[in-house]
C-alpha positions as CSV (number, residue, x, y, z in Angstrom):
1,X,-0.1,0.0,-0.2
2,X,1.4,3.3,-1.0
3,X,1.3,6.7,0.6
4,X,-2.0,7.8,-1.3
5,X,-3.6,5.2,0.6
6,X,-1.8,5.8,3.8
7,X,-3.3,9.5,3.5
8,X,-6.7,7.9,3.3
9,X,-6.4,5.7,5.8
10,X,-5.3,8.4,8.2
11,X,-7.8,10.8,7.0
12,X,-10.8,7.8,7.8
13,X,-9.2,7.2,11.2
14,X,-11.9,6.2,13.8
15,X,-14.2,9.5,14.0
16,X,-16.3,10.3,16.9
17,X,-19.0,12.0,14.6
18,X,-22.1,10.5,13.6
19,X,-25.0,12.3,11.2
20,X,-26.8,14.6,14.0
21,X,-23.3,16.6,13.6
22,X,-22.1,15.7,10.4
23,X,-25.0,16.9,8.4
24,X,-25.0,20.3,9.8
25,X,-21.6,20.7,8.9
26,X,-21.7,19.4,5.5
27,X,-24.6,21.9,5.0
28,X,-22.5,24.9,6.3
29,X,-19.9,24.2,4.0
30,X,-22.4,24.4,1.1
31,X,-23.7,27.3,2.4
32,X,-20.4,29.0,2.4
33,X,-19.8,28.0,-1.1
34,X,-22.8,29.4,-2.5
35,X,-22.8,32.8,-0.2
36,X,-19.4,33.3,-1.8
37,X,-19.4,32.1,-5.5
38,X,-23.7,32.2,-5.9
39,X,-26.1,29.5,-5.9
40,X,-25.3,27.5,-9.3
41,X,-23.4,24.2,-9.2
42,X,-22.6,25.0,-13.0
43,X,-21.1,28.2,-12.4
44,X,-19.6,27.7,-9.0
45,X,-16.8,24.9,-9.0
46,X,-16.2,25.2,-5.2
47,X,-20.1,24.4,-4.9
48,X,-19.8,21.7,-6.8
49,X,-17.5,19.7,-4.8
50,X,-19.3,20.8,-1.3
51,X,-22.4,19.3,-3.0
52,X,-20.2,16.4,-4.1
53,X,-18.9,15.5,-0.5
54,X,-22.1,16.1,1.1
55,X,-23.8,13.4,-1.6
56,X,-20.5,11.3,-0.7
57,X,-21.9,11.3,3.1
58,X,-25.6,10.7,2.1
59,X,-26.8,14.5,3.1
60,X,-30.2,14.6,1.7
61,X,-30.9,16.6,-1.6
62,X,-33.5,18.7,0.5
63,X,-30.7,19.5,3.0
64,X,-28.6,20.5,0.1
65,X,-31.1,23.0,-1.3
66,X,-31.9,24.5,1.6
67,X,-28.6,25.2,2.6
68,X,-28.4,27.0,-1.0
69,X,-31.7,29.0,-0.3
70,X,-30.5,30.1,2.9
71,X,-26.9,31.6,1.5
72,X,-28.6,33.1,-1.5
73,X,-31.5,34.8,0.9
74,X,-31.5,38.2,2.1
75,X,-30.6,36.9,5.6
76,X,-28.0,34.8,4.5
77,X,-25.0,34.6,7.4
78,X,-21.6,35.7,6.8
79,X,-19.2,33.2,8.0
80,X,-15.2,33.4,8.8
81,X,-12.7,30.8,8.5
82,X,-10.8,30.6,12.0
83,X,-8.4,27.8,12.9
84,X,-7.4,26.6,16.6
85,X,-3.8,24.6,17.6
86,X,-3.9,23.0,20.3
87,X,-2.4,19.9,23.0
88,X,-4.7,17.5,24.3
89,X,-4.2,14.6,26.6
90,X,-0.9,12.1,26.3
91,X,0.5,15.2,24.2
92,X,-1.7,14.3,21.2
93,X,-1.5,17.6,18.4
94,X,-5.0,18.7,17.6
95,X,-5.4,21.3,14.6
96,X,-9.2,22.7,14.3
97,X,-10.8,24.2,11.3
98,X,-13.9,26.5,11.9
99,X,-16.2,28.4,10.1
100,X,-18.1,31.1,12.3
101,X,-20.4,33.8,12.3
102,X,-19.4,35.3,16.0
103,X,-15.8,34.7,16.6
104,X,-16.0,35.3,20.0
105,X,-18.4,32.9,20.8
106,X,-16.0,30.6,18.6
107,X,-12.7,31.4,20.3
108,X,-14.5,30.7,24.2
109,X,-16.1,27.5,23.4
110,X,-12.8,25.9,21.6
111,X,-10.7,26.9,24.7
112,X,-13.4,25.6,27.0
113,X,-13.5,22.1,25.4
114,X,-9.6,22.0,25.4
115,X,-9.1,23.2,29.1
116,X,-12.2,20.9,30.5
117,X,-10.7,17.6,28.7
118,X,-6.8,17.9,29.8
119,X,-6.0,20.0,27.0
120,X,-4.7,23.2,26.2
121,X,-5.1,25.9,22.9
122,X,-1.4,26.9,21.5
123,X,-0.3,30.0,19.6
124,X,-1.4,30.0,15.7
125,X,1.4,28.6,13.6
126,X,2.7,26.6,16.4
127,X,1.9,23.4,15.1
128,X,1.0,24.1,11.5
129,X,4.4,22.7,10.3
130,X,3.6,19.4,11.8
131,X,0.7,18.8,9.3
132,X,1.0,18.4,5.6
133,X,-2.2,19.9,3.8
134,X,-3.2,17.7,1.2
135,X,-5.7,18.0,-1.7
136,X,-7.1,14.2,-2.2
137,X,-9.3,13.0,-4.6
138,X,-11.1,9.6,-5.0
139,X,-12.5,8.3,-7.7
140,X,-13.2,4.9,-9.7
141,X,-10.5,3.4,-12.2
142,X,-11.4,5.1,-15.5
143,X,-11.1,3.5,-19.1
144,X,-7.6,4.6,-19.6
145,X,-3.8,3.3,-19.0
146,X,-3.2,5.0,-15.7
147,X,0.3,6.2,-16.6
148,X,-1.4,8.2,-19.4
149,X,-3.7,9.4,-17.0
150,X,-0.7,10.3,-14.3
151,X,0.9,12.4,-17.3
152,X,-2.5,14.4,-17.8
153,X,-2.7,15.2,-14.1
154,X,1.0,16.2,-13.6
155,X,0.5,19.3,-15.2
156,X,-2.5,20.4,-12.7
157,X,-0.4,19.4,-9.4
158,X,-0.6,15.8,-9.3
159,X,2.1,14.4,-6.7
160,X,1.0,10.7,-6.6
161,X,-1.5,8.3,-7.9
162,X,-2.4,5.2,-6.7
163,X,-5.1,2.4,-7.4
164,X,-6.4,-0.3,-5.4
165,X,-9.0,-2.8,-6.3
166,X,-11.0,-0.3,-8.6
167,X,-10.5,2.7,-6.6
168,X,-7.8,5.4,-7.2
169,X,-6.4,8.2,-5.2
170,X,-4.8,11.2,-6.5
171,X,-2.7,13.6,-4.3
172,X,-1.8,17.1,-4.7
173,X,-0.5,19.9,-2.9
174,X,-3.5,22.0,-1.4
175,X,-2.5,25.2,-3.5
176,X,-3.7,22.8,-6.6
177,X,-7.1,21.5,-5.8
178,X,-8.8,24.0,-8.2
179,X,-6.3,22.8,-10.8
180,X,-7.0,19.2,-10.5
181,X,-10.7,20.0,-10.0
182,X,-10.6,21.4,-13.5
183,X,-8.2,18.3,-15.2
184,X,-10.9,16.0,-13.6
185,X,-14.0,17.8,-15.6
186,X,-11.8,18.4,-18.8
187,X,-11.1,14.3,-18.6
188,X,-14.7,13.6,-18.1
189,X,-13.8,11.9,-14.7
190,X,-16.7,11.8,-12.1
191,X,-15.1,11.9,-8.6
192,X,-16.3,10.1,-5.8
193,X,-14.9,13.0,-3.2
194,X,-12.6,15.7,-3.2
195,X,-11.3,17.2,0.1
196,X,-8.4,18.7,2.0
197,X,-7.0,17.3,4.7
198,X,-4.2,18.2,7.4
199,X,-2.3,14.6,7.6
200,X,0.2,14.3,10.6
201,X,3.9,14.1,9.0
202,X,4.9,12.5,12.3
203,X,2.0,10.5,13.5
204,X,1.9,8.9,17.1
205,X,0.9,5.6,18.4
206,X,-1.1,5.8,21.5
207,X,-2.9,3.1,23.6
208,X,-6.4,2.4,23.6
209,X,-6.8,3.9,27.3
210,X,-5.1,6.8,25.8
211,X,-7.1,6.8,22.5
212,X,-10.4,6.7,24.9
213,X,-9.3,9.7,26.7
214,X,-8.4,11.9,23.8
215,X,-11.8,10.6,22.2
216,X,-13.4,12.8,24.8
217,X,-11.6,15.9,24.0
218,X,-12.5,15.4,20.1
219,X,-16.2,14.4,20.5
220,X,-16.4,17.8,22.3
221,X,-14.5,19.5,19.5
222,X,-16.5,18.1,16.9
223,X,-20.3,18.8,18.7
224,X,-19.5,22.1,18.7
225,X,-21.6,23.9,15.9
226,X,-18.8,26.5,14.6
227,X,-15.9,23.4,13.9
228,X,-15.9,22.0,10.5
229,X,-12.9,19.5,10.9
230,X,-10.6,18.3,13.4
231,X,-7.4,16.7,12.6
232,X,-4.6,14.8,15.0
233,X,-1.3,13.3,14.8
234,X,-2.6,9.9,16.0
235,X,-1.3,7.1,14.0
């Protein structure tokens, strides 16, 4: 198994989420994309990707349409992105991505989650270098030679392409997310998922007991309405 599938494995490590909190986050991502670039997916590639990822996690069509309607209505909220870096129980590193319409509330809540669950927020930039930010694309193996496909994608920023049991994983730097999306569209390749992930470049092993304690912090963070994604350096 190569690096691409290792990234996928890390991205799919045990999560403490469920539909009740994942669905609102997917809907918020759609709202943000629609507010920024318009509610027509055909004219808004960021919105197309947000919808693609929402569908991959079974967000109902009605929820998708409602999110777009909210974003394009007169009462649409203005969200800003804010990130937090922290250390949790047993020294685990945690990177938290948020989208908020009330920064004061978000700062207070995230700090509270860390403080009450054996951790602490650290200054911005302290841990960012410990994570590689990658664009990850998943798609079914197309009806073309993979070496030929790789050559096509390299111009768009491809770093690595691997295939296993009919599933292809392509990796690129996060700055090439748009270029890669455009190239897949040009090639007529339908993506199953397209995401930006922060993957630890030095993952650490923790015992089951330690993971349970760490999981309490992650659960509180992922339960927070303003938190969009949580990344750690857990193996």
